C-alpha positions in Angstrom: -37.8 -243.5 -114.3 -36.5 -240.6 -112.4 -33.8 -240.9 -109.6 -35.4 -240.6 -106.2 -34.6 -236.1 -105.0 -32.0 -236.3 -102.1 -32.3 -234.5 -99.2 -30.3 -234.0 -96.6 -30.8 -232.0 -92.7 -28.5 -231.4 -90.3 -28.7 -231.2 -86.2 -26.2 -229.4 -84.1 -25.6 -231.2 -81.1 -25.6 -228.6 -78.5 -28.8 -228.2 -75.9 -31.6 -230.3 -75.6 -34.8 -229.5 -78.3 -37.7 -227.2 -76.6 -41.7 -227.0 -78.2 -40.2 -224.6 -80.8 -37.6 -227.1 -82.1 -40.2 -229.5 -82.5 -42.5 -227.8 -84.6 -40.2 -225.6 -86.5 -37.4 -228.4 -87.7 -38.4 -232.2 -86.2 -42.4 -232.5 -86.8 -42.2 -231.1 -90.3 -39.0 -232.9 -91.5 -40.0 -235.9 -90.3 -43.4 -235.7 -91.9 -41.1 -235.0 -95.2 -39.3 -238.0 -94.6 -41.9 -240.0 -95.8 -42.3 -238.5 -99.1 -42.4 -240.6 -102.0 -39.7 -240.2 -104.2 -36.8 -238.7 -102.3 -33.8 -239.8 -100.5 -33.7 -238.8 -96.8 -30.1 -238.0 -94.8 -30.4 -236.6 -91.4 -27.1 -236.2 -89.3 -26.0 -235.0 -86.1 -23.3 -232.4 -86.1 -21.4 -233.2 -83.6 -18.3 -231.9 -85.1 -20.2 -228.7 -85.2 -20.9 -228.9 -81.6 -17.2 -228.3 -81.4 -17.2 -224.9 -82.4 -19.8 -223.6 -79.5 -19.0 -225.7 -76.9 -15.7 -227.1 -75.1 -17.8 -229.2 -72.3 -17.0 -233.0 -73.3 -20.0 -234.6 -71.1 -22.5 -232.1 -72.7 -21.5 -232.2 -76.3 -21.9 -236.4 -74.8 -25.3 -236.1 -73.5 -26.9 -233.5 -76.3 -25.8 -236.0 -79.1 -27.5 -238.8 -77.0 -30.8 -236.7 -76.4 -30.9 -235.0 -79.8 -30.9 -238.3 -81.7 -33.4 -239.7 -79.3 -35.7 -236.4 -80.0 -35.4 -237.7 -83.5 -36.5 -241.1 -82.7 -38.8 -240.3 -80.4 -40.7 -238.2 -83.1 -40.8 -240.9 -85.6 -37.6 -240.9 -87.6 -37.3 -243.9 -89.3 -33.7 -245.1 -89.5 -35.2 -248.0 -91.6 -36.6 -245.6 -94.1 -33.5 -243.2 -93.6 -29.9 -242.4 -93.4 -29.4 -241.3 -90.1 -25.9 -241.4 -88.7 -23.5 -238.9 -86.3 -20.9 -236.7 -88.7 -18.0 -238.0 -86.4 -18.2 -241.6 -87.7 -17.9 -240.6 -91.2 -14.2 -240.2 -91.8 -14.4 -239.0 -95.1 -16.2 -235.9 -93.9 -13.3 -234.5 -92.4 -11.0 -236.2 -95.5 -13.5 -233.9 -98.0 -12.9 -230.7 -96.1 -9.1 -231.1 -96.5 -9.6 -231.6 -100.1 -12.5 -228.6 -100.3 -10.0 -226.3 -98.2 -7.4 -226.4 -100.5 -10.1 -224.7 -103.9 -11.7 -222.8 -101.3 -10.4 -219.0 -101.6 -10.2 -217.1 -98.2 -12.2 -214.2 -99.3 -15.2 -216.2 -99.9 -14.7 -217.6 -95.7 -14.5 -213.8 -94.6 -18.2 -213.2 -96.5 -19.8 -215.8 -93.8 -22.5 -214.2 -92.1 -21.5 -215.9 -88.3 -17.8 -214.7 -89.1 -18.7 -211.2 -89.7 -21.0 -211.4 -86.5 -18.2 -212.2 -84.6 -15.8 -209.6 -85.7 -19.0 -207.0 -85.8 -18.9 -207.8 -81.9 -15.2 -207.3 -81.1 -15.2 -204.1 -83.2 -18.3 -202.7 -81.3 -16.5 -203.8 -77.9 -13.3 -201.8 -79.0 -11.5 -205.7 -79.3 -9.8 -206.8 -82.4 -11.5 -208.0 -85.0 -10.4 -211.4 -84.8 -10.4 -211.7 -81.1 -10.9 -215.7 -79.8 -12.6 -216.0 -83.6 -10.6 -219.7 -83.9 -10.0 -221.3 -87.0 -13.0 -223.4 -86.6 -15.4 -220.9 -86.6 -13.9 -218.9 -89.5 -13.9 -222.8 -92.0 -17.2 -224.4 -90.4 -18.4 -223.4 -94.0 -16.2 -225.8 -95.4 -17.1 -228.3 -93.3 -20.7 -227.6 -93.4 -20.2 -228.1 -97.4 -18.4 -231.2 -97.1 -21.6 -232.5 -94.9 -23.7 -231.8 -98.2 -21.6 -232.3 -100.7 -20.1 -235.4 -100.5 -23.4 -237.2 -100.2 -24.5 -235.1 -103.4 -27.6 -233.8 -102.3 -30.0 -232.2 -104.3 -31.9 -230.1 -101.5 -31.0 -228.8 -98.1 -34.2 -228.0 -96.3 -33.2 -224.4 -94.4 -34.6 -221.6 -93.1 -34.0 -217.8 -95.0 -30.9 -217.0 -92.5 -29.4 -220.4 -93.5 -29.4 -219.4 -97.6 -25.4 -218.3 -97.4 -25.1 -221.9 -96.1 -25.9 -222.9 -99.1 -24.6 -220.6 -101.7 -21.1 -221.2 -100.3 -21.4 -224.5 -100.7 -22.5 -224.5 -104.0 -19.3 -222.2 -104.8 -16.8 -224.3 -103.1 -18.1 -227.5 -105.1 -18.2 -225.3 -108.1 -14.4 -224.3 -107.3 -13.6 -228.1 -107.2 -15.6 -229.4 -110.4 -13.6 -226.6 -112.4 -10.6 -227.9 -111.0 -10.7 -231.8 -111.1 -14.2 -232.5 -113.3 -17.7 -232.0 -112.5 -18.2 -235.1 -109.3 -20.4 -233.0 -107.0 -23.9 -232.1 -107.5 -25.0 -228.4 -106.6 -27.3 -228.4 -103.9 -30.3 -226.1 -103.5 -31.8 -224.7 -100.3 -35.0 -225.7 -99.8 -37.3 -223.2 -97.9 -40.8 -224.1 -96.6 -42.9 -221.3 -96.2 -45.3 -222.5 -94.2 -43.3 -224.4 -91.1 -44.2 -222.3 -87.8 -41.9 -220.0 -86.3 -43.3 -220.7 -82.2 -44.1 -218.2 -79.7 -42.2 -218.3 -76.7 -43.5 -217.4 -72.9 -42.8 -213.7 -73.4 -44.3 -213.7 -76.3 -41.0 -213.5 -78.7 -39.3 -216.4 -80.6 -39.2 -219.1 -78.6 -35.0 -219.6 -78.3 -32.8 -220.6 -75.5 -31.2 -217.6 -75.9 -34.5 -215.8 -74.6 -35.0 -218.1 -71.5 -38.7 -218.2 -73.0 -38.9 -221.7 -74.0 -41.0 -224.9 -73.3 -39.0 -228.1 -73.1 -40.1 -230.9 -75.5 -40.2 -234.2 -73.3 -40.3 -232.3 -69.9 -42.7 -234.2 -67.3 -46.6 -233.2 -67.6 -46.6 -231.1 -64.2 -43.7 -229.4 -65.8 -45.3 -229.2 -68.7 -48.2 -227.2 -67.1 -46.6 -225.2 -64.7 -44.2 -223.8 -68.3 -47.7 -223.2 -69.8 -49.3 -221.7 -67.0 -46.1 -219.2 -67.4 -47.5 -218.0 -70.4 -47.5 -214.0 -70.9 -51.0 -213.0 -71.3 -53.4 -209.6 -71.1 -55.0 -208.3 -68.1 -58.8 -209.2 -70.0 -60.9 -210.7 -67.3 -63.1 -214.2 -67.7 -66.2 -213.1 -70.0 -64.0 -210.1 -71.7 -63.6 -211.1 -75.6 -59.7 -211.8 -76.1 -58.0 -211.5 -79.2 -56.5 -214.0 -81.1 -54.0 -211.6 -82.6 -50.6 -211.3 -81.1 -51.3 -213.8 -78.6 -49.0 -216.1 -78.2 -50.6 -218.7 -76.2 -53.1 -218.9 -79.2 -50.4 -219.6 -81.9 -48.9 -222.0 -79.9 -52.2 -224.1 -79.4 -52.2 -223.5 -83.5 -49.6 -225.2 -84.0 -50.8 -228.4 -82.4 -54.3 -228.3 -82.9 -56.4 -229.2 -85.5 -57.9 -226.5 -88.3 -61.9 -227.5 -86.0 -59.9 -227.0 -82.7 -58.6 -223.7 -83.1 -61.8 -222.5 -85.1 -63.4 -223.9 -81.6 -60.7 -221.7 -79.8 -61.3 -218.6 -82.0 -64.7 -218.8 -81.1 -63.6 -219.4 -77.1 -61.4 -215.8 -77.2 -64.5 -213.6 -78.9 -67.0 -215.6 -76.1 -64.5 -214.4 -73.4 -62.7 -218.0 -72.4 -60.7 -217.2 -68.8 -57.2 -217.6 -69.5 -56.9 -220.1 -67.1 -59.1 -222.7 -68.9 -57.3 -221.3 -72.7 -53.5 -222.0 -71.0 -55.3 -225.7 -69.6 -56.6 -226.7 -73.3 -53.2 -225.6 -74.9 -51.6 -227.7 -72.0 -54.3 -230.8 -72.7 -53.5 -230.2 -76.3 -49.8 -230.4 -76.2 -49.7 -233.5 -74.3 -51.7 -235.7 -75.9 -49.8 -235.2 -78.5 -46.4 -235.2 -76.9 -46.9 -238.5 -74.4 -46.3 -241.3 -76.4 -43.6 -239.2 -77.7 -42.7 -238.6 -74.0 -42.1 -242.3 -73.3 -40.1 -243.3 -76.1 -37.9 -240.6 -75.6 -36.9 -241.4 -72.1 -36.6 -245.0 -72.9 -33.8 -244.2 -75.6 -32.5 -241.9 -72.8 -31.8 -244.6 -70.5 -30.5 -246.6 -72.9 -27.7 -245.3 -74.8 -26.8 -248.1 -76.5 -29.7 -249.0 -78.2 -29.3 -245.3 -80.3 -25.7 -246.0 -80.3 -26.8 -249.2 -82.4 -28.8 -246.8 -84.5 -25.9 -244.4 -85.4 -23.8 -247.1 -85.9 -26.2 -249.0 -88.4 -27.2 -245.4 -90.0 -23.2 -244.7 -90.3 -22.8 -247.8 -92.2 -25.1 -247.3 -94.8 -24.0 -243.8 -95.2 -20.5 -245.0 -95.8 -21.6 -247.7 -98.0 -21.9 -244.2 -100.8 -19.2 -242.4 -99.0 -15.9 -244.5 -99.1 -16.4 -245.2 -102.9 -17.2 -241.3 -103.5 -14.0 -240.2 -102.2 -12.0 -243.0 -103.5 -12.6 -241.5 -106.5 -12.1 -237.9 -105.1 -8.6 -239.1 -104.0 -8.3 -240.5 -107.5 -9.1 -237.1 -109.4 -6.9 -234.8 -107.0 -3.9 -237.3 -107.8 -3.8 -239.2 -104.6 -3.5 -242.3 -106.4 -1.7 -246.1 -106.1 1.6 -245.1 -107.2 2.3 -248.5 -108.9 -1.1 -248.0 -111.2 1.0 -246.5 -114.5 3.3 -249.4 -114.0 0.2 -251.9 -113.8 -1.6 -250.3 -116.5 -3.3 -252.8 -118.9 -6.0 -254.8 -119.8 -6.3 -256.7 -116.5 -6.8 -253.0 -115.0 -9.8 -251.2 -117.6 -11.7 -251.7 -114.7 -9.3 -249.4 -112.9 -10.2 -246.9 -115.6 -11.3 -243.1 -114.5 -14.9 -241.7 -114.4 -16.2 -239.8 -117.8 -16.6 -235.8 -116.5 -18.2 -232.7 -116.7 -16.3 -229.5 -117.5 -18.1 -226.5 -116.3 -16.8 -223.1 -117.9 -18.0 -219.8 -119.3 -17.3 -218.2 -122.4 -16.9 -214.5 -123.8 -20.5 -214.5 -125.0 -20.9 -214.6 -121.5 -22.7 -217.7 -121.1 -22.0 -220.7 -118.9 -21.6 -224.0 -120.9 -20.4 -228.0 -120.1 -18.7 -230.5 -121.8 -19.0 -234.1 -120.9 -16.1 -236.1 -121.7 -14.7 -239.5 -121.2 -11.6 -240.7 -119.4 -9.3 -240.2 -122.5 -10.7 -236.5 -122.8 -12.4 -237.2 -125.9 -15.5 -234.8 -126.4 -19.1 -236.8 -125.7 -21.5 -233.8 -125.4 -21.4 -230.2 -125.5 -24.0 -228.1 -123.8 -25.5 -224.7 -125.3 -25.0 -221.6 -123.2 -27.4 -221.1 -120.2 -27.9 -217.9 -118.8 -26.0 -218.7 -114.8 -23.8 -221.2 -113.6 -26.9 -222.4 -111.4 -29.0 -223.2 -114.3 -25.7 -225.4 -116.5 -25.0 -227.2 -112.9 -28.1 -227.7 -112.8 -28.5 -229.2 -116.0 -25.4 -231.3 -114.6 -27.0 -232.6 -111.9 -29.7 -233.8 -113.8 -27.9 -235.9 -116.5 -25.8 -237.0 -113.6 -28.8 -238.8 -112.0 -29.4 -240.2 -115.7 -32.2 -237.7 -116.3 -31.9 -236.7 -119.7 -35.7 -235.7 -120.0 -35.8 -232.4 -121.9 -32.2 -231.7 -122.8 -32.1 -233.2 -126.4 -32.0 -229.3 -128.0 -29.7 -228.2 -125.3 -27.2 -230.7 -125.7 -24.5 -231.3 -129.0 -23.4 -234.7 -129.7 -20.1 -234.4 -132.1 -19.8 -236.0 -135.2 -18.3 -240.1 -134.7 -20.1 -240.5 -131.3 -23.1 -242.2 -130.5 -25.9 -241.9 -128.3 -24.8 -245.5 -127.0 -21.4 -244.2 -126.0 -22.9 -241.5 -124.3 -25.9 -243.2 -122.7 -22.9 -245.6 -121.1 -20.7 -242.4 -119.6 -24.0 -241.2 -117.9 -25.1 -244.9 -116.6 -22.0 -244.9 -115.1 -22.8 -241.8 -112.9 -26.5 -243.1 -111.9 -24.4 -246.2 -111.0 -21.6 -244.3 -108.9 -24.3 -242.2 -106.7 
């Protein structure tokens, strides 16, 4: 039986989620968390928030509100691992290990850093004016978030693919030096996720001040919906659904049958006031039960804290032993270990490891060696490091299906030895 696929999603704790966040991120992620054959990690990225926000009370309040939003929307902390980034000390520790193998040139290419430089240049300022080391280094922290848990799939939008590519590059640099400890993550892009328009028809965003609050009281929600910009067509005049922000928002909440009914109503000249009332009723029907749960959680922060602490315990049950192995790999070791080596210490032996490399033929290879460096498996060539890394990730999870023709076992190595070595990876994941 194949191991479950591990997904990981981070949520930055600045601001309070709006309706666009719910449709574009929260709702699909909660639905995805219920899929069979997956392990799901969701974390509140409060370390990342410090890059953008220097108001402590706002970071604290936002962390509470965002956690409450996800829980109210149906995220089940018993089914997933839901934790606060700052509760996992292994994350900043791993960040430093990764910093020591990450080239500055890679970080120079990060979109956020380049955007800050471009803005400074456009304003006639020094390119690095007001650029903190936190902003420059945040791709390393993001990589640590992902690869500490050997997540295989990271749900992102197309504008965030670079984050995953950089995490892969950083993981590969570490693996090249110290053995294949990290799974190389891949971006999981859901093209069906809706981008909700705001009150003015542009993408709903706090930057445009055109958002609709997610858990606002009903009357506030109604007033905001009434402010959605529409054209001047009078009641009885046919109206176009194409380009109508009101219709797009309605479609994001309605069933296919309700959407078809609204489309017919547009063609028949429904009054804008009536259309907005139907939109309010449809949104409130979905949000009202969550709104009650949200306010209950916000009014009881101790309950949210308890849930996050429980999630941190679950996350650290994986992170702490893995970090111990990484410390061993880089040489942060017990100084008396060699003096005490012997039969009683066999259980402390290093794990087998994968070595990934490129040959003169331009192809990418990997090999599996035991703790003493003895070769157990040799791969044939792969066209790209991504393909080789993906094969290593599957083998680490105990999945050998389809690889028989791509792996060669040296003479004298038994299949049992290989199976035992691979089993050590699956047991330690």
